[in-house]
NUKEDO-281392 format. One line per field, with one value per residue: x, z, y of N, C-alpha, C in turn; residue in one letter; residue number from 1. Coordinates in steps of 0.1 Angstrom, whole numbers. Layout:
BEGIN
n.px <- [X|...]
n.pz <- [Z|...]
n.py <- [Y|...]
ca.px <- [X|...]
ca.pz <- [Z|...]
ca.py <- [Y|...]
c.px <- [X|...]
c.pz <- [Z|...]
c.py <- [Y|...]
residuo <- [a|...]
num <- [NUM|...]
***
This chain:
BEGIN
n.px <- [-157|-156|-138|-137|-122|-89|-66|-41|-14|4|36|34|6|-28|-54|-87|-95|-101|-79|-56|-27|8|34|67|89|116|135|144|171|175|151|128|105|117|115|93|60|29|-4|-31|-64|-93|-119|-145|-164|-165|-142|-114|-88|-57|-41|-9|8|39|45|66|96|124|150|179|204|207|232|258|283|303|327|343|346|337|317|294|273|261|253|226|212|192|208|208|184|150|119|88|58|30|11|-12|-18|-11|13|39|48|79|109|119|142|162|158|125|105|75|68|45|24|1|-19|-37|-65|-65|-85|-73|-58|-33|2|25|59|87|121|149|184|198|224|234|238|241|222|194|165|132|96|64|36|7|-23|-48|-81|-98|-129|-143|-141|-136|-124|-100|-83|-63|-76|-62|-34|-15|13|19|0|-10|-29|-30|-27|-1|31|56|76|95|121|122|141|151|164|145|147|170|186|205|223|238|268|265|239|217|196|172|176|161|135|103|76|45|38|11|-12|-40|-59|-65|-96|-101|-74|-47|-21|9|38|73|103|136|136|157|176|205|229|255|289|300|280|252|222|188|184|192|198|213|240|254|246|267|302|322|312|290|258|222|200|177|148|155|181|179|181|175|193|220|255|283|317|321|309|287|257|224|203|185|156|130|96|74|46|45|63|75|97|98|66|52|27|-8|-19|6|26|50|74|92|96|111|133|165|199|219|212|183|161|139|146|150|175|205|215|234|222|198|162|127|102|73|40|11|-3|-29|-41|-22|9|38|62|84|116|140|169|189|215|244|266|300|331|365|382|391|395|421|413|382|353|321|299|305|303|285|293|312|311|310|329|330|308|291|282|257|234|234|232|241|247|236|217|189|157|143|116|99|64|38|5|-9|-32|-59]
n.pz <- [-158|-151|-172|-194|-202|-205|-182|-173|-151|-132|-116|-81|-81|-74|-78|-84|-104|-126|-147|-150|-161|-155|-168|-177|-201|-204|-177|-161|-142|-134|-137|-133|-107|-76|-47|-71|-68|-69|-61|-55|-51|-40|-64|-56|-29|-36|-47|-44|-51|-65|-95|-106|-133|-148|-176|-189|-172|-160|-140|-121|-118|-93|-67|-81|-82|-80|-74|-51|-17|2|-12|-9|12|0|-26|-49|-35|-36|-41|-54|-69|-60|-60|-44|-31|-13|13|32|65|61|49|30|-5|-18|-20|-52|-80|-109|-139|-148|-167|-179|-157|-128|-101|-75|-51|-20|-23|-6|19|28|7|-18|-24|-50|-50|-64|-60|-69|-74|-79|-84|-99|-132|-153|-161|-182|-171|-171|-174|-176|-161|-154|-137|-126|-113|-94|-88|-58|-59|-86|-111|-124|-106|-77|-50|-27|-8|-30|-46|-73|-101|-123|-152|-175|-194|-201|-198|-187|-158|-138|-116|-100|-116|-136|-168|-193|-220|-229|-245|-234|-203|-183|-164|-147|-139|-113|-86|-66|-32|-1|-7|-4|-12|-28|-58|-77|-95|-116|-118|-148|-161|-160|-160|-142|-131|-125|-142|-143|-157|-165|-185|-202|-210|-207|-220|-224|-216|-196|-204|-190|-174|-169|-140|-107|-74|-45|-32|-46|-36|-30|-25|-43|-69|-91|-82|-79|-54|-29|-8|26|24|16|37|43|53|51|52|56|48|17|24|29|15|18|18|0|-17|-35|-28|-32|-29|-26|-46|-75|-94|-130|-146|-127|-105|-97|-63|-53|-27|-15|9|7|-2|-8|-31|-42|-49|-79|-100|-116|-103|-90|-80|-55|-49|-52|-83|-113|-135|-149|-147|-156|-132|-113|-99|-83|-63|-51|-42|-71|-64|-58|-35|-28|-14|-6|10|28|17|-2|-3|-10|-28|-29|-50|-78|-70|-66|-60|-63|-43|-46|-31|-16|-16|-37|-62|-71|-93|-114|-135|-145|-154|-156|-178|-173|-171|-151|-133|-124|-90|-78|-94|-96|-111|-142|-154|-174|-174|-174|-176|-171|-187|-170]
n.py <- [-106|-76|-69|-52|-32|-16|-4|20|24|47|52|54|56|45|20|7|-8|-36|-56|-40|-23|-17|0|5|12|16|22|51|62|87|102|87|75|65|46|28|25|7|6|-16|-20|-38|-43|-49|-64|-91|-99|-121|-129|-117|-117|-113|-106|-108|-96|-84|-82|-70|-65|-54|-80|-106|-111|-130|-142|-170|-182|-181|-192|-174|-161|-176|-170|-148|-153|-152|-132|-103|-77|-52|-43|-46|-64|-63|-76|-68|-84|-78|-88|-114|-139|-125|-126|-140|-119|-107|-104|-95|-114|-119|-121|-134|-147|-152|-142|-151|-135|-131|-109|-80|-63|-41|-32|-40|-37|-32|-30|-15|-13|5|4|32|38|19|13|-5|-22|-24|-16|-27|-30|-46|-49|-68|-67|-87|-91|-116|-131|-147|-182|-185|-206|-202|-192|-201|-221|-226|-213|-206|-195|-196|-207|-231|-240|-254|-285|-292|-277|-254|-247|-224|-213|-181|-156|-172|-173|-178|-175|-185|-212|-228|-235|-212|-208|-188|-187|-183|-192|-173|-161|-172|-183|-193|-210|-221|-240|-246|-268|-270|-298|-314|-326|-361|-367|-380|-381|-363|-353|-345|-330|-319|-290|-283|-308|-324|-347|-345|-341|-314|-297|-283|-294|-281|-279|-277|-280|-275|-297|-328|-362|-380|-385|-393|-394|-376|-376|-382|-367|-374|-375|-382|-372|-346|-323|-297|-280|-258|-259|-239|-230|-249|-274|-303|-295|-290|-272|-263|-273|-291|-300|-327|-345|-380|-387|-404|-425|-423|-428|-441|-456|-456|-458|-466|-459|-436|-427|-407|-373|-351|-334|-328|-318|-322|-338|-347|-368|-392|-416|-442|-451|-435|-420|-416|-407|-386|-385|-388|-377|-385|-379|-391|-380|-359|-326|-315|-303|-283|-277|-251|-246|-227|-217|-191|-190|-203|-231|-229|-238|-226|-229|-250|-284|-309|-335|-341|-337|-344|-339|-318|-285|-264|-255|-272|-289|-271|-267|-292|-306|-336|-363|-372|-357|-337|-305|-271|-266|-244|-232|-234|-242|-251|-266|-290|-298|-322|-337|-369|-391|-408]
ca.px <- [-158|-150|-126|-140|-113|-75|-62|-27|-12|17|43|27|-8|-36|-65|-96|-100|-96|-72|-47|-13|18|44|79|97|131|135|155|175|175|138|116|104|124|109|81|50|16|-14|-43|-75|-104|-130|-157|-162|-165|-128|-106|-74|-51|-31|1|15|51|46|80|102|139|157|193|205|211|246|259|297|303|341|350|338|331|305|283|262|256|248|211|207|189|216|207|170|140|104|81|43|24|-1|-16|-24|-6|27|41|56|94|115|125|149|167|149|113|95|67|64|33|21|-13|-19|-50|-69|-67|-93|-63|-52|-20|11|37|69|100|131|160|196|201|238|238|232|245|210|182|153|119|86|50|29|-7|-30|-62|-88|-106|-139|-142|-146|-132|-115|-87|-75|-62|-83|-52|-24|-5|19|18|-11|-10|-42|-28|-23|13|37|69|77|108|124|124|154|156|163|138|149|182|185|216|223|250|273|261|225|215|183|172|177|149|123|95|63|40|34|0|-17|-54|-59|-75|-105|-96|-59|-46|-8|17|52|82|116|142|133|169|181|218|237|268|298|303|268|244|207|182|180|203|194|222|251|250|245|278|315|331|305|278|246|210|198|163|143|161|193|176|179|171|204|232|266|293|318|326|304|275|247|211|193|175|150|115|88|63|41|44|71|79|105|90|52|47|13|-17|-19|19|29|64|75|101|89|120|142|175|210|221|206|168|157|133|149|153|189|212|219|241|214|185|150|114|96|59|32|-3|-9|-37|-39|-8|15|53|67|98|122|154|173|195|228|249|279|309|345|372|389|391|403|427|404|369|343|310|289|310|304|275|299|323|309|308|337|332|295|292|273|245|223|234|233|248|240|230|210|174|151|133|111|87|54|26|-4|-12|-46|-61]
ca.pz <- [-145|-152|-180|-207|-205|-200|-174|-171|-138|-131|-103|-70|-82|-69|-86|-80|-117|-131|-160|-149|-165|-151|-178|-179|-212|-201|-165|-160|-128|-131|-137|-128|-93|-69|-54|-79|-61|-74|-51|-61|-42|-46|-71|-47|-18|-42|-52|-34|-55|-75|-103|-110|-144|-152|-190|-190|-159|-161|-130|-119|-114|-79|-66|-88|-82|-74|-75|-38|-6|8|-19|-5|19|-8|-39|-50|-28|-44|-36|-61|-71|-54|-62|-33|-32|1|16|46|74|57|45|17|-15|-16|-28|-64|-88|-121|-151|-144|-178|-181|-144|-123|-87|-70|-37|-16|-24|8|21|30|-6|-20|-30|-57|-48|-71|-54|-78|-70|-90|-87|-108|-145|-164|-165|-188|-164|-178|-169|-180|-151|-155|-125|-128|-101|-96|-77|-51|-65|-100|-113|-129|-95|-68|-37|-17|-9|-40|-52|-88|-104|-137|-155|-188|-192|-203|-198|-180|-146|-135|-104|-103|-121|-146|-181|-201|-234|-233|-247|-226|-189|-180|-150|-139|-136|-99|-81|-56|-18|8|-16|2|-18|-34|-71|-78|-108|-116|-125|-160|-160|-166|-159|-128|-126|-130|-144|-144|-162|-169|-198|-209|-205|-214|-218|-229|-206|-195|-207|-179|-175|-162|-127|-97|-60|-35|-37|-48|-24|-28|-26|-55|-82|-91|-82|-74|-40|-27|5|38|21|15|51|45|60|43|60|48|33|12|31|23|16|13|22|-11|-23|-38|-21|-40|-22|-33|-59|-80|-107|-142|-144|-114|-106|-87|-52|-48|-17|-12|20|4|-10|-11|-42|-42|-57|-93|-110|-114|-103|-77|-77|-41|-48|-59|-96|-121|-147|-147|-152|-153|-119|-114|-87|-84|-52|-54|-54|-77|-58|-56|-25|-31|-2|-8|22|26|11|-9|2|-22|-26|-34|-63|-83|-62|-73|-57|-61|-35|-52|-21|-8|-24|-48|-74|-73|-106|-124|-147|-147|-155|-161|-190|-168|-170|-140|-135|-114|-77|-73|-105|-95|-120|-153|-156|-182|-167|-182|-169|-179|-186|-160]
ca.py <- [-99|-63|-69|-46|-21|-17|8|21|29|53|50|61|57|34|17|-4|-13|-48|-55|-28|-24|-8|-2|13|5|18|29|62|64|101|109|79|74|54|34|29|17|6|1|-22|-23|-47|-36|-50|-74|-104|-103|-129|-131|-109|-124|-103|-112|-100|-98|-81|-79|-71|-57|-58|-94|-108|-115|-143|-147|-184|-187|-181|-197|-162|-157|-184|-164|-137|-158|-152|-121|-91|-66|-39|-40|-56|-62|-69|-75|-68|-92|-74|-98|-127|-140|-118|-134|-137|-108|-111|-94|-102|-117|-126|-121|-146|-152|-146|-144|-149|-131|-127|-95|-75|-51|-29|-31|-47|-28|-37|-20|-18|-4|4|10|42|39|8|16|-14|-30|-17|-21|-25|-39|-45|-57|-68|-72|-92|-94|-128|-132|-159|-194|-186|-217|-198|-188|-212|-220|-226|-202|-210|-183|-197|-216|-235|-246|-262|-299|-293|-264|-253|-239|-220|-205|-167|-152|-181|-168|-188|-172|-192|-227|-234|-230|-205|-211|-176|-188|-186|-190|-163|-165|-171|-185|-203|-208|-233|-240|-255|-271|-274|-311|-315|-338|-375|-368|-385|-380|-351|-357|-334|-333|-307|-285|-285|-321|-327|-359|-342|-336|-299|-289|-285|-294|-269|-283|-278|-275|-280|-306|-342|-371|-388|-378|-397|-392|-367|-385|-376|-366|-376|-380|-377|-365|-332|-320|-283|-273|-254|-256|-232|-232|-262|-285|-308|-284|-295|-262|-260|-285|-290|-310|-331|-356|-393|-386|-417|-426|-425|-424|-447|-462|-452|-467|-467|-449|-434|-419|-395|-362|-340|-336|-318|-323|-317|-348|-348|-382|-396|-430|-443|-453|-424|-424|-406|-404|-379|-392|-382|-381|-382|-381|-393|-373|-347|-318|-314|-291|-284|-268|-246|-243|-222|-209|-178|-190|-215|-235|-229|-240|-215|-232|-264|-293|-321|-347|-334|-343|-338|-335|-307|-273|-264|-251|-281|-295|-261|-269|-306|-312|-349|-366|-378|-348|-329|-291|-264|-268|-231|-226|-235|-252|-249|-279|-292|-306|-327|-345|-381|-396|-419]
c.px <- [-150|-138|-128|-129|-99|-71|-47|-24|3|23|36|12|-15|-48|-74|-101|-93|-88|-63|-33|-4|30|55|88|112|132|147|158|176|161|127|117|111|122|97|71|36|7|-27|-52|-86|-115|-143|-154|-161|-151|-120|-92|-70|-41|-22|9|27|53|60|85|117|144|171|194|209|226|248|274|298|317|348|341|331|319|293|271|255|249|232|205|204|195|212|192|162|126|97|66|38|12|-5|-23|-20|8|29|49|71|98|121|133|154|157|137|102|88|63|51|33|6|-11|-34|-53|-72|-77|-85|-55|-38|-11|23|47|82|110|144|172|201|215|243|231|235|233|200|170|141|109|72|43|14|-13|-45|-69|-98|-116|-137|-148|-142|-121|-102|-78|-74|-70|-73|-43|-12|0|18|8|-11|-22|-41|-24|-8|19|51|68|92|109|125|139|160|154|158|140|162|180|196|216|237|255|270|247|223|201|183|172|163|136|115|80|58|36|23|-5|-31|-54|-70|-83|-100|-81|-55|-31|-1|32|60|96|122|139|145|176|194|223|251|277|300|291|257|229|201|176|193|200|203|233|245|250|257|291|322|325|293|266|234|209|182|160|151|175|191|172|173|181|216|244|277|306|322|322|292|263|234|200|182|169|135|109|76|58|41|51|76|88|95|75|46|33|5|-17|-5|22|44|65|84|93|99|130|152|187|211|217|191|164|150|136|154|168|196|217|226|233|201|174|137|109|82|52|18|-11|-17|-40|-24|-2|30|56|82|104|137|158|182|209|232|263|289|323|352|379|387|400|409|418|391|360|329|298|294|312|294|281|310|323|308|316|339|318|296|282|260|233|222|235|241|240|233|220|195|169|143|129|99|77|44|18|-7|-26|-47|-61]
c.pz <- [-146|-160|-194|-211|-200|-194|-172|-158|-137|-117|-92|-70|-76|-78|-80|-93|-120|-144|-160|-153|-159|-160|-177|-189|-210|-189|-165|-145|-124|-130|-132|-113|-87|-54|-62|-73|-68|-64|-58|-50|-48|-52|-63|-38|-24|-46|-41|-38|-65|-82|-109|-121|-148|-167|-195|-176|-159|-151|-129|-114|-99|-79|-72|-89|-74|-74|-62|-27|1|1|-15|1|11|-21|-39|-42|-38|-38|-41|-63|-64|-59|-51|-36|-17|1|30|54|71|53|31|8|-13|-24|-40|-71|-101|-132|-147|-155|-179|-168|-139|-108|-84|-55|-33|-17|-10|9|24|18|-6|-28|-37|-56|-55|-66|-63|-72|-81|-93|-96|-121|-156|-169|-171|-181|-171|-173|-175|-171|-154|-142|-128|-115|-103|-84|-70|-58|-80|-102|-119|-118|-84|-55|-26|-18|-17|-46|-67|-90|-119|-141|-168|-185|-194|-202|-191|-167|-143|-122|-109|-106|-130|-160|-191|-216|-239|-235|-240|-212|-186|-166|-141|-135|-122|-95|-70|-42|-12|0|-10|-3|-24|-49|-73|-92|-107|-125|-136|-158|-167|-167|-145|-123|-132|-130|-146|-150|-166|-183|-207|-203|-213|-210|-223|-218|-208|-201|-197|-182|-167|-149|-118|-84|-50|-41|-39|-35|-21|-31|-39|-68|-81|-92|-76|-59|-38|-13|16|36|21|29|53|52|51|53|52|55|30|20|24|25|9|17|12|-16|-27|-31|-29|-34|-31|-46|-62|-92|-118|-139|-131|-116|-95|-75|-46|-38|-14|0|18|-5|-14|-22|-42|-51|-71|-104|-107|-115|-89|-74|-62|-39|-57|-72|-103|-132|-143|-153|-149|-139|-119|-100|-90|-72|-56|-41|-58|-71|-56|-45|-28|-18|-5|4|18|19|4|-2|-10|-18|-33|-47|-66|-74|-70|-72|-53|-52|-38|-43|-12|-17|-36|-61|-78|-87|-117|-137|-151|-147|-162|-173|-186|-167|-158|-143|-124|-101|-72|-83|-103|-105|-131|-158|-166|-173|-177|-173|-178|-176|-176|-166]
c.py <- [-86|-62|-62|-36|-23|-3|8|29|35|50|59|62|44|32|6|-12|-27|-46|-42|-32|-14|-10|9|6|6|27|39|64|78|108|100|78|63|55|37|20|18|0|-4|-25|-31|-38|-37|-62|-88|-109|-109|-129|-120|-117|-113|-110|-102|-103|-95|-77|-81|-61|-61|-72|-95|-111|-129|-148|-160|-190|-187|-186|-186|-157|-164|-178|-153|-141|-158|-140|-109|-79|-52|-35|-50|-53|-70|-67|-77|-78|-89|-85|-112|-127|-134|-128|-131|-125|-114|-100|-102|-103|-125|-124|-134|-152|-146|-149|-143|-145|-128|-113|-90|-63|-39|-26|-38|-37|-36|-27|-24|-8|-6|11|19|44|28|10|7|-22|-20|-22|-17|-34|-36|-55|-56|-74|-75|-96|-106|-128|-146|-171|-195|-197|-214|-193|-200|-210|-219|-214|-206|-197|-184|-208|-218|-243|-255|-276|-301|-279|-265|-244|-236|-212|-190|-165|-163|-175|-178|-185|-180|-207|-234|-228|-225|-208|-199|-176|-192|-183|-179|-169|-164|-172|-196|-201|-221|-230|-250|-257|-275|-287|-310|-328|-350|-376|-370|-384|-368|-356|-344|-339|-320|-302|-285|-297|-325|-341|-358|-336|-321|-291|-293|-286|-283|-273|-284|-272|-282|-290|-320|-350|-379|-381|-381|-394|-383|-376|-377|-376|-365|-379|-374|-370|-350|-327|-306|-275|-270|-251|-250|-232|-246|-274|-291|-299|-289|-285|-259|-273|-282|-302|-314|-344|-369|-393|-400|-416|-429|-421|-430|-453|-457|-462|-469|-456|-448|-425|-406|-385|-351|-344|-325|-323|-317|-326|-349|-362|-385|-411|-431|-446|-442|-429|-413|-401|-397|-387|-385|-387|-377|-384|-383|-386|-361|-340|-318|-301|-294|-273|-264|-241|-239|-213|-197|-178|-203|-218|-237|-233|-228|-217|-247|-273|-305|-333|-341|-343|-337|-335|-324|-294|-274|-260|-261|-287|-284|-262|-284|-313|-326|-351|-373|-369|-339|-314|-284|-264|-255|-225|-225|-245|-245|-262|-279|-301|-311|-336|-357|-386|-407|-433]
residuo <- [f|g|v|c|c|v|f|n|l|a|c|g|a|s|t|t|q|n|n|t|y|a|i|i|s|s|y|s|t|s|s|d|a|d|p|c|s|y|t|v|c|k|q|n|a|d|v|c|k|l|r|i|d|f|d|i|m|v|l|a|n|p|y|s|t|t|t|a|a|a|d|g|p|k|v|g|d|c|f|y|d|t|l|t|v|s|n|p|g|g|t|s|p|p|i|i|c|g|y|n|t|g|q|h|m|f|v|p|a|s|a|a|c|n|t|i|n|i|d|v|d|t|g|t|t|t|t|t|r|k|w|q|i|k|v|t|q|f|e|c|g|n|q|m|a|p|e|m|d|c|l|q|y|f|t|a|q|t|g|t|i|a|t|f|n|w|d|t|t|s|t|t|v|a|s|t|q|v|h|l|s|n|q|y|y|d|i|c|f|r|r|v|r|s|y|c|s|l|c|l|s|p|q|i|s|s|t|i|a|k|i|a|s|s|y|g|l|s|t|g|s|t|e|a|t|v|k|s|a|f|g|t|t|c|t|g|v|t|t|q|p|a|k|a|a|y|g|d|y|i|e|i|a|n|l|q|p|s|i|g|t|t|g|t|i|t|t|a|s|r|l|c|g|t|v|f|s|a|a|s|i|a|t|i|a|g|a|t|a|c|t|w|a|k|p|f|k|i|g|v|h|f|d|e|g|e|s|l|v|s|s|e|q|a|a|k|k|f|n|l|g|e|n|i|g|s|t|n|i|a|a|g|g|d|g|y|g|y|s|g|f|w|l|a|y|w|m|n|a|c]
num <- [1|2|3|4|5|6|7|8|9|10|11|12|13|14|15|16|17|18|19|20|21|22|23|24|25|26|27|28|29|30|31|32|33|34|35|36|37|38|39|40|41|42|43|44|45|46|47|48|49|50|51|52|53|54|55|56|57|58|59|60|61|62|63|64|65|66|67|68|69|70|71|72|73|74|75|76|77|78|79|80|81|82|83|84|85|86|87|88|89|90|91|92|93|94|95|96|97|98|99|100|101|102|103|104|105|106|107|108|109|110|111|112|113|114|115|116|117|118|119|120|121|122|123|124|125|126|127|128|129|130|131|132|133|134|135|136|137|138|139|140|141|142|143|144|145|146|147|148|149|150|151|152|153|154|155|156|157|158|159|160|161|162|163|164|165|166|167|168|169|170|171|172|173|174|175|176|177|178|179|180|181|182|183|184|185|186|187|188|189|190|191|192|193|194|195|196|197|198|199|200|201|202|203|204|205|206|207|208|209|210|211|212|213|214|215|216|217|218|219|220|221|222|223|224|225|226|227|228|229|230|231|232|233|234|235|236|237|238|239|240|241|242|243|244|245|246|247|248|249|250|251|252|253|254|255|256|257|258|259|260|261|262|263|264|265|266|267|268|269|270|271|272|273|274|275|276|277|278|279|280|281|282|283|284|285|286|287|288|289|290|291|292|293|294|295|296|297|298|299|300|301|302|303|304|305|306|307|308|309|310|311|312|313|314|315|316|317|318|319|320|321|322|323|324|325|326|327|328|329|330|331|332|333|334|335|336|337|338|339|340|341|342|343|344|345|346|347|348|349|350]
***
């Protein structure tokens, strides 16, 4: 569908061509346009979706200081640089910044055109900003594009998914790894023929004390020990500072421990905390979680802030403060409560 050629787009330009690239190998705060905007219009009336691939995307990091209670409302905010994508007449994708190489977005192709806007804080020069953006247009009904309003869409039988601003080049999880604020979107998977369940597990899974796994959304469920949080524990509410905070969670219908079985119905669908587990009873050990519910979809719900403590406490309460375990990661596979996720996924044969 119109993919014979490659087209390059400059800041401020617009295009109707498929297979368009926008590339800046090293952004100059003194000479490059700020903001830098790219406008993409439908090639014809048959186009329904745009896929925006961030082959390279490095902007200034979000606010990431997590050592003081006062930092909580700011952690994950894109203070310096922002990337936005317009969706005229609909809900726009979340604002992103930081490291997003390898990520992608799907947006409805608008008759009023869609704009990718990169706004750079030219007073901040410590980051070497660079990007290579590819925009592909998909005609209605193309199976490589989602039918639903899914921001991300995966078609392989196995792979990985990560929150925006997760550095997937690192084999360890830094205590400075933070997810972005105000992220509300769906991740969808095209079910491979003869595959009936979807399983997930942290891509980095640690069983060593003080080494974090690649999953952390909100505080744990219990006070005395770092344990998983599932179901009604994940209220969607963050109370600041140094309070039980469950404003960040993912939602997966009919989530079960391990591979589960078809026909099993679970009422809980929300997963939060710092230990990845769908066990109905809170546990200290992370474990694979699976769903047989179709279509395969993960809802991401991250609110505007984190709940933090100001300093290490003599008697830790692990359900109070998302950074309380930062220097005391247990050996059960837990992560930092503000980090987000980098998960492996795979589909299982029927």
